[in-house]
N, C-alpha and C positions, 0 to 999 in steps of 0.2 A: 504494500500500500504506500504509494508515493504522495508526498505533500507538495502542494504548489508553493513555490517561493515567490513572494511578492517582490517585484522589482520596482525600485524607485528611479524615476528618470530625473535627471538634472538638466536644466536648460540654461544656456548662456544668457546673460543679461541682454546682449545685443539682439539675440533671437526673440526674447520676450518683448523688447522695445519695438522690433520689427512687426510682430503680431499686433501690438497695440496701434502702431502707425497704420497698418492695413485696415484695422477696425475704424479708426478715426477718419480715414480717407473716405469711408462710405462704400468702398468697393465690396466689402464682405461683412456679413453679420457674424455674430459670435458663433452661431450654429454652423455656418458655412466654414469658418476658420477651424472649428472643432473637428468637423468631418475631414477637411483638407489636410490637417496636420496630425490628426489622431490624438488630440488633446481634449481632456474633459472641459466642458464649457465653464464650469465654476473656476477652473484654473485660469482660463482666459479672463474671466471677470476679475479675479484677484489681481492679475497683471494690469488690467485697465485701471483699477483703483490705485495701484501702486505707481505705474509709470505714465499715466495719461497726462498730457499737457492741457487737454481740453476739459475733461471731466474733473470737477473739484472733489477733493476728499470729503467724505461725509454724505455725498449724494449718490443715490443708486442709479445705475444705468438700466433703463427699461427699453427694451426693443419691442416694436410691434411686429409680430410675425405675419406672414402672408395670410394665414387663416383669419387673424384678427382684422387685417386690412379688408379682406373680402367680406367679412361679417359687417364691418362698419359701412362699407359701400352698399351692401345689400340693404341694411337698415335705412340708410339715407335714401336709397331708391324707393323703398317701401313708404317712407315719410312723404316723398314727393307724390307718389301714386295716391296716397290717402288724401293729401291736400288737393289734388286734382279732383278726386271723387267728391270731396266736401264742397269744392267750388261749384261743381255741376249740380249738386243737391241744393245748394243755396240759390242758384239761378232758377231751378225748378220751383223752389218755395216762393221766391219773389214773384215769379210768373203767376203761380196759383193765387197768391194774395192779390195781385193786380187784377186778375180775372174776377175774383170775388168782389173786389171794390167796384169794378166797372159794371158787373151784373147788378149789384146793389143799387147803384146810381140809375141804371137803365130801367129796372123793373120796380124800383121803389120799395124793395123788401130787404130785410136784414137777413142775409144768408148765413153769416157767422152765428154760431150758437150763443144765445144769451146765457148769462150765468143764472138768471132766475127761471129758466125753463126747467120744468120738472123732469127728472130722469125717466127713461123708458122702463116700464114695469113688466114688460113681457106681453104675451098673448092670452093671458088668463090662466085658468087652472089646467093642469096636465094630468088629470086623473085617468087612470087606465080603465078601459072598458072591461067589465068582468067577462065578456064573451071572448075577448082576445087573449091568447096565451101570453 
């Protein structure tokens, strides 16, 4: 039964700074650098916090992944779609209200329901006939 020996890798400071520079240039994300060089993403983040000239110490680096970007774009598109639908409904409502107003003026009757109108009570009793099952 053989045990696996954990190997620790040591990277040169110049290599670490080069990785940070590639990240800061915007050419690569941390995830891409991780895959490209076979380095764990947390290690790259540690180097960014240590060697970055752009990112200040004490501030977290947050990357928006492609899926997050797609999700945001999809939600923005959904908002636009709903706003268009709301606009169409508002136009229809305005049109109907104008029709009611014109009809009221033309025929001299109040088409809108008055608040003092008694509510509809139905068609009377609904007793079952004893002959029907």
